[in-house]
C-alpha positions as a printed NumPy array, in Angstrom:
array([[-49.452,  34.655,  -8.577],
       [-48.657,  37.985,  -6.985],
       [-45.654,  38.537,  -4.774],
       [-45.629,  37.277,  -1.197],
       [-43.862,  38.969,   1.699],
       [-41.93 ,  36.463,   3.781],
       [-40.143,  36.541,   7.118],
       [-37.049,  34.745,   8.341],
       [-38.918,  31.69 ,   9.641],
       [-40.751,  31.331,   6.296],
       [-37.637,  31.656,   4.137],
       [-36.51 ,  28.009,   4.113],
       [-39.984,  26.603,   3.504],
       [-40.525,  29.116,   0.69 ],
       [-37.366,  28.239,  -1.24 ],
       [-37.515,  24.501,  -0.473],
       [-38.821,  21.992,  -2.984],
       [-39.496,  21.766,  -6.676],
       [-39.896,  24.746,  -8.956],
       [-38.544,  28.262,  -9.187],
       [-38.551,  30.827,  -6.386],
       [-37.328,  34.386,  -6.873],
       [-36.648,  36.415,  -3.727],
       [-36.288,  40.209,  -3.751],
       [-34.485,  41.692,  -0.72 ],
       [-35.506,  45.337,  -0.351],
       [-36.145,  48.242,   2.043],
       [-38.713,  51.049,   1.995],
       [-36.034,  53.8  ,   2.032],
       [-34.201,  52.324,  -0.988],
       [-34.921,  54.249,  -4.213],
       [-33.748,  51.498,  -6.601],
       [-35.873,  49.013,  -4.606],
       [-38.956,  51.175,  -5.096],
       [-38.289,  51.494,  -8.84 ],
       [-37.753,  47.724,  -9.151],
       [-40.922,  46.778,  -7.215],
       [-43.368,  47.261, -10.148],
       [-41.028,  45.308, -12.477],
       [-40.943,  42.429,  -9.97 ],
       [-44.722,  42.563,  -9.481],
       [-45.378,  42.547, -13.242],
       [-43.068,  39.545, -13.716],
       [-44.921,  37.723, -10.929],
       [-48.227,  38.263, -12.718],
       [-46.757,  37.08 , -16.037],
       [-45.263,  33.911, -14.495],
       [-47.904,  32.348, -12.229],
       [-45.956,  29.073, -11.988],
       [-43.05 ,  30.804, -10.209],
       [-43.018,  31.846,  -6.543],
       [-42.106,  35.529,  -6.17 ],
       [-41.213,  36.49 ,  -2.605],
       [-40.093,  39.753,  -1.016],
       [-38.025,  40.178,   2.144],
       [-38.009,  43.571,   3.854],
       [-34.415,  43.81 ,   5.075],
       [-35.333,  46.41 ,   7.707],
       [-37.801,  44.022,   9.337],
       [-35.711,  40.892,   8.696],
       [-32.215,  42.099,   9.585],
       [-31.211,  38.743,  11.044],
       [-32.124,  36.865,   7.842],
       [-30.456,  39.476,   5.627],
       [-27.32 ,  39.27 ,   7.775],
       [-27.279,  35.474,   7.743],
       [-27.494,  35.507,   3.934],
       [-24.827,  38.185,   3.596],
       [-27.11 ,  40.741,   1.967],
       [-25.027,  43.928,   1.902],
       [-26.601,  45.817,  -1.007],
       [-30.224,  46.158,  -1.965],
       [-32.106,  45.343,  -3.957],
       [-30.625,  41.86 ,  -4.131],
       [-32.267,  39.07 ,  -6.101],
       [-31.804,  35.424,  -5.226],
       [-33.214,  32.759,  -7.52 ],
       [-33.697,  29.172,  -6.401],
       [-34.686,  26.232,  -8.555],
       [-35.425,  22.837,  -7.053],
       [-33.931,  23.95 ,  -3.73 ],
       [-30.645,  25.125,  -5.34 ],
       [-29.437,  28.75 ,  -5.421],
       [-28.829,  29.392,  -9.127],
       [-28.548,  33.211,  -9.171],
       [-27.654,  35.939,  -6.71 ],
       [-26.977,  39.532,  -7.669],
       [-27.386,  42.984,  -6.181],
       [-28.994,  45.727,  -8.254],
       [-32.336,  46.435,  -9.832],
       [-32.896,  44.717, -13.16 ],
       [-34.83 ,  46.258, -16.038],
       [-37.88 ,  44.241, -17.069],
       [-36.135,  42.79 , -20.138],
       [-33.214,  41.518, -18.028],
       [-35.552,  39.971, -15.445],
       [-37.492,  38.243, -18.232],
       [-34.23 ,  36.95 , -19.732],
       [-33.108,  35.681, -16.31 ],
       [-36.407,  33.83 , -15.842],
       [-36.005,  32.213, -19.272],
       [-32.438,  31.129, -18.449],
       [-33.496,  29.627, -15.114],
       [-36.374,  27.75 , -16.794],
       [-33.916,  26.277, -19.333],
       [-31.384,  25.021, -16.769],
       [-30.67 ,  21.304, -16.787],
       [-30.982,  20.77 , -13.038],
       [-29.502,  17.256, -13.183],
       [-26.384,  18.817, -14.678],
       [-26.366,  21.652, -12.11 ],
       [-26.716,  19.216,  -9.2  ],
       [-23.983,  16.98 , -10.66 ],
       [-21.602,  19.971, -10.819],
       [-22.403,  20.879,  -7.201],
       [-21.766,  17.289,  -6.087],
       [-18.48 ,  17.304,  -8.016],
       [-17.345,  20.535,  -6.299],
       [-18.32 ,  19.23 ,  -2.868],
       [-16.753,  15.807,  -3.463]])
């Protein structure tokens, strides 16, 4: 699956539900964003079972503000409707591949139990 551009109203429905969703927050004037784009696209082609979404922070300033995006590129990774990774900065391909592997290997029952424990 190739990357999909999403807007603010589509954000919640895109990250909601089962599976892995990786969201890249970027802007056209951002050099690191432009260098990261082909890495993100290649990963999306290599992992068709994962949703890869892009949010243009210039066009979606309200969403970026609501999520506290202050540096770009910023990657957010969701699995089964839970934010499991958030970091600013462009990743090299090897680091993105390693991140995807780590997210695939997460025990989500354990992750959700820890969240419930912290909220309790």
